[in-house]
N, C-alpha and C positions, 0 to 999 in steps of 0.2 A: 503494500500500499503505499502511495506517495504521501509525504506528511512534512507540511511546513516546518522548518526548524528556526524557533525564535532566537532573537539576539538580546544578550545580556546588556546591562547598562555600559558597560566597557567596551561596547562593539564585538565582543567575541560571540561566535555561534556556539551551540550546543549540540549534542549527538542524540538528543531524544526530540523528536517531534510533536506535535500538539495532538496528533492521533494516537500517539505510543503511550502504553503503560509498561513500566519496568518494576522490578523488585530490588533493584540495588540503585539508590539515590546517585543523580550525577551532579546535583548542587544541593545547596541546603534548602530546607523547607521555608517557604516565604521568599524565595529569591524571585524578582521580577524580570521578565523579558518581555519582548514584543516584536511584532513583525513590520515591514515597511509601510502597510496600508494603516497602520494605527493601532491595530488590535493587541491589547496588553493581557498577559497571563502572569499567574503567580504558581509556584511550585507547590504541590500538594501531597500529603500523605493520606492514604485510606487504611485505616486498621480494624475496621468494624465489620460485623457478621454477614451484612447484606451487600450486594453490588449497588455501584452508583451509575444510574442512566444517564445516557447523555443527553443534554439539552435540559437538564433540571436544574433548578437554582440551588446551591448548597449555602449551607450556613454554618458558621464556627461552632464548635462543640460548646454546650453551655456550661460556664465556669462554675465550678462548686463554692457554694458560700465558704467552706473550710479553706479556700485559697485565699482569704482575707485575714488581716490582724494575726500573721504567724510571728510569735516572739523570735527575735534574733539576738546574736550575740554582739557585742561592743565591737565597734570596726573603726577604722581610721583612713584618711584620705588616701587613696592610691590602692587599698585591699580590693582584690578581685575574688576572693573567697569568702562567702558570708554563711556563718552557721544559721540554721533556721529549725524551728521545730514545728512539725504539721499539727494542727489543730482538729478536734473533732475526730472522726474516723477516716479521713482522707489518708491513703497511701500513695506513692508514687513509683511508678517504673523506673528504672534507669533511663535518663535523658528524654524523660516524658515533656519536660518543661524546655529542653533545648531548644534554641531559637525563639523562645519564649521571652517574657519581660518580668522584670522586677521594680519595685519601686516602694521607698518607705511610705507607710500610711499616716503614723503617729510616731510621736517623740520628739525630744526637744532639739533635735538636730537630724540633719538627713532627709527631711520632707521635701516633696516637690520635684524630685529628680527621678527618671526613670533610665533602666539598663537593661541590654540584651543579654540574655541567659546562654551560656556557652555549653555547659555540661553539668551533670550531677549523677550522684550513685542512686540505687533504689533505695526506699525506706518506707517504714509502716507507719502507722498511726502514733503520735506523739513521739517519735524517735527522732532525735536531732540529727540533721543532715548537712552538707555543704553544697551551696550553690556557687557554682563558677561563673563569673562575667567575663564578657570579653572585654570590658573597659574598667579601669580602676574606678573608685569611686570618686567622686568630683567633692562630696560632702561627707564628713563622717557620721556614723551612726550611733546614737547614744546607747546608754544600757537599759533604757525603757522604750527604745524603739520597736515598733511593730511593722510587719510588711506585706504587700499583697504580691502576689506572683499569677501569672496567665499564661496560658499555653499559645503558642503562635496560632493565630487563626486559621492557617492553612495546614495545621496539624490535625488531622483527623475530623475534618469537618462533615457534617451530615447533610442528607436531605432536608431542606429548609422545612422546619415544621410550621403548622398553620398559625402556631401562637407567636412566630417571629421572635424567638427569645435571643438569638445572638445575631451578630453583624453577618450579612452575605459576603460569601467569599467566591462567587463565581459560578462558572458553568463548565462542566466537564465536556470535552469535544468528543469523547467516545465512552462506551461503557466500561466502568471500572471494576474489576473482579472483586469478589470477596476477600478481605484483606485480614480477617482476624488470625489467620494462621502464618500468613506471609504479608506483611505491609506492601501496599502497592502505591507507586509514586505516578503522579500525571501532572499536566498542565491545566490549570484551571483558568477560563476565560473571564476577565473582569471588566473590560471596555472594549468598546467598539461593536461593529456588527456580528450578531451570533444567532443561532438558530436555539429558540427558547420554546418549552411547551407552554401554552395559553391554558389559564384555567377558567376562562370566560371569553365570550366575545369582545375583542377590542377594537378600537377605532384608530386609524393611521395617525400618528402623532401625540397619542395620549402617553401620558407618564404611567408606568407600571411598577407594581411591587409584589412582594410575596403574597401568593393566595392564602386566603384564611380559609380555605375549604380544601382545597387539593393540595398536598404537601409537594413542594417544589416547583409549583407552576406560577404564573405571572396573573395578576388581576389589577384592574384600573386603580391608580392610587387614592382617586377620590372617594372609594368606598370605606376606607378604613386607615387608621395611623400605621404607619410601618415603614420600614427603610427603602428608599426607592430602588429599583433594580435597573431602569433604563426607560427608553422612549421607544413605542411601538413604531416600527417602520413600515411593514405590511398590515394588512386586515388579519386580525387575529381570530381564531377557530377554536371553540371551547376543546380542549384535549387534543389539539394539533400543534406540531412545531411552526412556528411562525418567525419572520425576522424581526429581531430587537437591538436596539443599540443599547449596548449595556453601558452604565455608568456607576459601576460599584467602586472600582479603585483604579486610577488613572497611571 
């Protein structure tokens, strides 16, 4: 199958096309790439039990409330390793948070700055572990500081639920196989013209959002509050794939 190969921000091409799915990642999850016609893609991982169908809107995995207000060890400016203690019953697989984000939530110092997570070991509930950051801390973390962590939005997104709980992460260009045994990596389109399944009849030029009735499909944005997915480019027919100009992540 012929598959266009997107280009990274630095002008380098990649070996995985937009219609390809692989089990060994070629770039980091969340990496942005584009095609000359303006279409934009972000590199995503699927590790869920079901397949992801092409043309359906994906949503970031819903963050656990136990990812907020995690107790941290004292840190100094320049530190890249932060000791953290999970709260509640939340456990973390090794590198589940890799390419995700960390920020101090409360404390006398350290608040207001976000950092990208590089790696971490696995841990179980309430057992302290170390988060490794790409960059050193710009502001020290005090003894009473607590922090919030989040997975990268393109790490394990799901077919967009009708409740619109998480941010939209794009549309796969080909069906992504089941990933719970072996993780699957693919390009998710976030910007530009794409085939997207409509959840209702739509008129050309209408803004559309994630459907509130049919998971992963589009709906006219005027009907309910939710994140905008794009603008309808061709006449939308319920349960059929139509051309939509995506405006999720440029």
